[in-house]
N, C-alpha and C positions, 0 to 999 in steps of 0.2 A: 502491499500499499504507500503510494506515493501524496505525501501531504504540502502545502505550501503554505506556510504562515511569514514570508514577508510582504506581504499588501500594502504595505508603509511604503518600502521602497519602490516595487511598481506592480501592475495589477496583469493576468491575463487579458489580453484584447479580445472583448467578447465578440460574439458570433457577428452578428449588424453592422457591430464598426468593419470587419475583414471586408464582410459584403459590398459595403458602400465605396470603400477602397480603393476595390480593384479597378472600376471603372476610368478612376481617374488615374491608374496606370499602365492601362492600356488604350483606352479609346479618348477619355475627356480629359487627355495631358497640357491641353493647351495654358500659358500662362494668363490669368486673369486680368493683368494691366495690356493683356495686347489689343488691336483693335480690328479685331478680324472674326469671323462665327465661330474659331475654335476659342477666341480668346472670350467672347462671348458665353460659351456653353462654361468655361471655369468660372466668370465671373458668377453666374448662377446658381453654381456648386459652392462659391464661397459665400455667396449671400444669404442662403440657406442653412448652411455651418453655422455664420454668426448669428443668426435669426432664430436657431436649434438654443448656443449659447445663451443669448440673452432672454430667452424663456425661462429656460434652468435657474438665469440669476434675477426673473421677474424684472429685469428693466428690458430699456430700449436698443435696439440693434446697433446705432451708432455711439453707442458707451460700450462697447465689446470690441477690443483690440485683440487680434490674434499675434503671439511670439510664438517663441518656441518651447516655453513651457515656464514652471514658476518659478526657477534662475531668473530667466531673462524679464518676466513680468518683475519681480520684488527688485531689480537691480532698475530696469527703467522707475519705477516707481519712485524709489528712493533719493536714485540719483536726476530725476527729472524734477519732482518736489523742490530739492534741496538749491539747484540751480536756479530752476523759479521764482522763489521766496527768499533766498539769499541775503534782500536787501528791505526786507520787513524784520528781519530778527538770523538768530544763528544755532538758536536753539531745538536740539531734536530729542522727542523720547520714545525708547523703548524698552523691550525686556531683555534679562539677562540671559534669558532660555531661545533667542530666536535662532531662525537655521541658519544656518553659516550663510546664504542669498541674500540672508537682511544684514548680520553681524559683522559681518565681511565690508558689504560699502560703507557701515557706520564706520568703522575703525580706517578708514582710507578720508572718509567726509570729518571725523576727527584731526587728523592729520593736516588737515586742507583749513583749519581752525572754525570749523565747528564744534556744537560743545552738544557731546553724545550724552542722554545721562539713560543710565541702563537701571531699570526698578527692577530689584531682588525678586525672587519667590520665595516662598514659605515651604513647608516640607510636603504642603499639598501639590504645589507645585504650577502655584496660582500667583498673580500679583495680585496686593493688596488696594481695591479699591480706594482706601484713603490716601494713597502713597501717589496713584496719580491725579487727583488732583491738588496734591500738592507740589506736585514738580511742573505742572501743567502751568506756565505765565504767560503775558503777554508776548516776550521775547521769541517764543515757541513758535516755530514753523512748521513741523512734522512731527505725527506719533505713527509708529509701525508699529503692529501687533498681532499677532498671531492669531486666529482663534483656536484652534486644536494644536496642542503641540506634539511634534511628529515620534518623538520619544514615549511618552510614556500618554500621551488623549488627553493631557488637563484643558480643560475650557475653560479661554481667557478671557474677562468680560469688557469684553472691546466695546457695547454699549456705551458704558461709561466714559469714552474718549471724549465722545461727540458733546455731555456733558458737563465734562472737566472745560473743554474750549468754551465753550459758552460761557461758564463762570469765570473764568479768567479774563473774557475780553478779546482772546487771540483769534488770529484768522490762519491757523493753522490746518495744514488736510491732514485727512485720517486715512492711514493705507493699513490694510490688514492684508495679510498672506493667509487664505484661506484653503490652501492645497490638500492638507489632511482631513478637512472637515467637506468640504465641496463634493456631495452626491450621497452623502450621509446622514444629512442636519439639510432644515430647511438655509439656504444661505442666501440671503438678500439682504445685497448693501444696502439698500435706504432702511430697512428695519435697524441695520446693525447701526446705520449713522455714521457709514463711510466714505470717504471722497475714492477710493481706490482699493478696488479688490485683483488679489492673485490667484488664479486657479493651474492647473496642469488635466492634462489629456491623460497620461500613463497611469493617472492615479484613480480613475473612477473609469476605468476599461478600457481605456483611448488605447491608440498607437503613442509612443515616443516620440517627442520631437514636434509637438503643441502643445502650446495652453492659450491663456487667456490673461488679459490686462482689463480689467473695470474701472472707467474712467467718469465720474458722474458730470455729465452734461452742465458745461459753464467751464469746467473745471481746468487751469492751462498748468502743463508740467513743459518744462525743455528735456525731450527724450536724447539719452548719450550716443543712441542709434544713427549714425546719418547714412543716408543713401540715395536710393530713388523715390523715397516718397509715398512709399506703399505704407498700408493703415495709417491714412493722414498723418504722416511721417512719427508718428508713435514708432513702430516699428519696421523702418526702411528692410528691402529685400525682399525679392522673389518667393510669393506666397508658397510655403511646404503642402500642396493641395491634395496631396493623400492622407496624410496626418490632422489637416484641418478637417475634411470630409468625416474623419474618422471618432477623431473629437465631438462634431457634430453631431452623427449618431449614436456614439455612446450615450451624453446628455439625452438622448429621447429614450433610452430607459432606466432611469432614475425610475425608483418606485415609491408608493409611499413612505416618506421618510420615519411618523409618527408609528405605523404598525412596523416597521423592520427595525428601528429604535428598539421597541418594545422585545424583538425576537433578541434582537441581539444579542440586550440587555441578559435575557436569561441566559442565551448560551453563554457569556460571559461571568457571571454568577457560580454558574455551577463549574464550570471550569478552574476558577480561584476556590472556589471550596474544595476541589480535589486535588490540587496541588499542595493547596496548606496543609492539607495531613502528612505529608511529608515533612522528615525534617531537615531544617536550615533553609525551609524556603521562604523569602520576605517579599511579600505584595510592596511594588515601588509606584507603582499609578494608584491615581487618589480613586475612592468607590465610586465619584460623581464623575469620572473618567470619561470621555467618549470609551464605548463600551469596544471599538476596534480595535483599540490596541491595549495591549497590557504588559505593563513590562513588572517583571518580577527576577527576583536572585536565589541562585542556587549558592548557598555563602558558602567557601571554601574549596570551590571548585572556576576555575577561571572561565569567564565568559565562551571562550575560544575554544576551549576542550569542549563543555555541553555540546556548541555550536556542532563542531566538526561531528561528535558523536551521533546527534541525533542527524546529520547530513547526510552518514553515510548508514543511518538506516530510512534512507526518504523521506526526512522531515525536515522544512526548511525553515529555519529563526532567522532572526539578526542580531547580533551581540549588541546593538547599539545603531546609530542611526548611520545609513549606507553612507553618506556623505562627511563623514568624523570617522574613515579607517585610522586604528593606532593611535588615537587618541583617549584619554578617559574622557568621559561623558560631561559635557560642562552641563547638560542638564541635573544631570545627581548630582555634579558636585555644587550647583548654584541651590539644589533642596539640601545639603549639607547630609548627605549621606553617609556613613563610612565609606573608605577606602575598600574596605573587606567586599561590601556590596556594590559596589560600580565596578570594580573587578569582575562582577560575578553575574553580573545584568544579561537580563535574557530577554529580548522586546517579540512579541506573537503579535504579529497585525490581520484581520482577518478581513476578510470583502462577503460580500452579499451571498458567495458562492459557500463561504466556508461551510459543514457541518459539524453536528451534535457526535458525528461517531467521529469525526477528523479531529476534534476538540478532546473525544475522550483516548482515543489512542494517540495522541500526544503526551495527556498524563500523566499515562502506562509508561509512554516510555521516556519520559522524565523520569519519572521514579527507576526504573528498570536501571536506565542510563547513569543517576548518582549513585545506585547501588554498586553497578561494574566500575567506575571512574576511581571510587573511594577502595575499591576492596584491590586497585592494582599496585 
């Protein structure tokens, strides 16, 4: 039995996306910027994909800009907002546990003279709303907060950012990295009060190479990407049509989030209950985390040892974020967990295709693998 539990890193492409992508490779292969029939056909496919993503976000099509993925969306949003608003102030607010595609741009902006405030998280992996209110002032030009953390699944109080901006009398733009939330929660930018939002295709059973950046109508940023003016100059470059169409198809398969979350919560709770009976197991994800992500430690066994043992059994988990190989988890460190737990942490990430049988099989093999490794 082969079981895949690394869906926060990437997901299997759904059948509909595969089906819809093929014609863009073999038949409708034109450039949507070309002014002839083949270009018009490609442009129609591009417009349909944009409409599908806009529908999934409950926004207008002209607020959706296609990118190569979540990393590029985050970079464009962070650098673009800082450049556009630098004459109004230099204070930027973010959290201590952002994805590298946000945290590294922040480090670069800091070197350029911007003041970057990184709000810490508690042992539950969440920032305090009171900290957000305290740190936002009239000099703040950008707030960037992820909705769901990619390592532990903690859900951040993104809505509070808009209230904090209003109270401070700030003109700051609010950006949200919603890559891990999109397709799993109701992710509606207008309801969250954000000006920009990043999403990715390969996290929602679409292909790699496509993503989208929501930019609220009327918001102006200066994109760091220059070129031929595609995507209204937000993301210049020839549109990767097969990937974009795959994303547009994948989002049409989003299910009812309330019922799906309820189902996933039950599955997660049953799994956590089962592995919690194993000696030396500690659950790192908070109880109210997104149920698709379960982070736990098998204390005394290094993450890579447990990961490799499970992999040899056809069970695929992660020893942390796929974007931070070889480094001690910044997220778990920020939660002030002991090094023994950080160094033995395992991330199990589910998808809508995950079954109870697979999770039961995983729990059994964690128990067996622990005993085998300890007795070597």
